[in-house]
Residue, then its C-alpha position, 0 to 999 in steps of 0.5 A: m633289399k629294399k633299397i632295390y626296388f626302390t630305384i628299379l620302381l623308380i626309373p620307370i617312374f623317371i622314364l615315363l616323366l620325361s616321355f610325358k614331358v616331350f609330349v607334350y612340349d611336341e604336341n605343343s610347340y605342333k600347334q604354334q605351328f599349325r597357327e604360325n602356318n594356318i595364318y601363313t594362309k590367311y596372309n596370302e589368300s587375301y593378297v591373292n584376293n586383293i592382286s585379281s579384283n585389282 
Protein backbone atom coordinates (compact mmCIF):
# COMPACT_ATOMS: atom_id res chain seq x y z
CA MET A 1 0.00 0.00 0.00
CA LYS A 2 2.79 2.40 0.88
CA LYS A 3 4.51 1.74 -2.43
CA ILE A 4 1.42 2.80 -4.39
CA TYR A 5 1.25 6.12 -2.55
CA PHE A 6 4.94 6.68 -3.12
CA THR A 7 4.55 6.10 -6.87
CA ILE A 8 1.52 8.39 -7.03
CA LEU A 9 3.56 11.11 -5.32
CA LEU A 10 6.59 10.53 -7.46
CA ILE A 11 4.85 10.92 -10.82
CA PRO A 12 3.73 14.58 -10.39
CA ILE A 13 7.13 15.50 -8.99
CA PHE A 14 8.81 13.94 -11.99
CA ILE A 15 6.46 15.78 -14.37
CA LEU A 16 7.12 19.05 -12.57
CA LEU A 17 10.86 18.56 -12.84
CA LEU A 18 10.59 17.80 -16.53
CA SER A 19 8.40 20.81 -17.25
CA PHE A 20 10.69 23.05 -15.21
CA LYS A 21 13.72 21.82 -17.15
CA VAL A 22 11.96 22.46 -20.45
CA PHE A 23 10.85 25.91 -19.30
CA VAL A 24 14.35 26.93 -18.25
CA TYR A 25 15.85 25.59 -21.45
CA ASP A 26 13.31 27.45 -23.57
CA GLU A 27 13.96 30.67 -21.71
CA ASN A 28 17.70 30.33 -22.26
CA SER A 29 17.36 29.62 -25.95
CA TYR A 30 14.96 32.55 -26.24
CA LYS A 31 17.50 34.88 -24.62
CA GLN A 32 20.21 33.53 -26.89
CA GLN A 33 18.05 34.12 -29.94
CA PHE A 34 17.21 37.62 -28.78
CA ARG A 35 20.90 38.42 -28.29
CA GLU A 36 21.73 37.18 -31.79
CA ASN A 37 18.91 39.22 -33.28
CA ASN A 38 20.10 42.25 -31.38
CA ILE A 39 23.63 41.90 -32.71
CA TYR A 40 22.25 41.44 -36.18
CA THR A 41 20.10 44.57 -36.06
CA LYS A 42 22.98 46.62 -34.65
CA TYR A 43 25.19 45.44 -37.46
CA ASN A 44 22.53 46.31 -40.00
CA GLU A 45 22.03 49.77 -38.56
CA SER A 46 25.71 50.57 -38.67
CA TYR A 47 25.87 49.22 -42.21
CA VAL A 48 22.97 51.39 -43.32
CA ASN A 49 24.49 54.41 -41.59
CA ASN A 50 27.79 53.88 -43.37
CA ILE A 51 26.09 53.65 -46.75
CA SER A 52 24.00 56.75 -46.17
CA SER A 53 27.01 58.77 -44.95
CA ASN A 54 29.01 57.76 -48.01
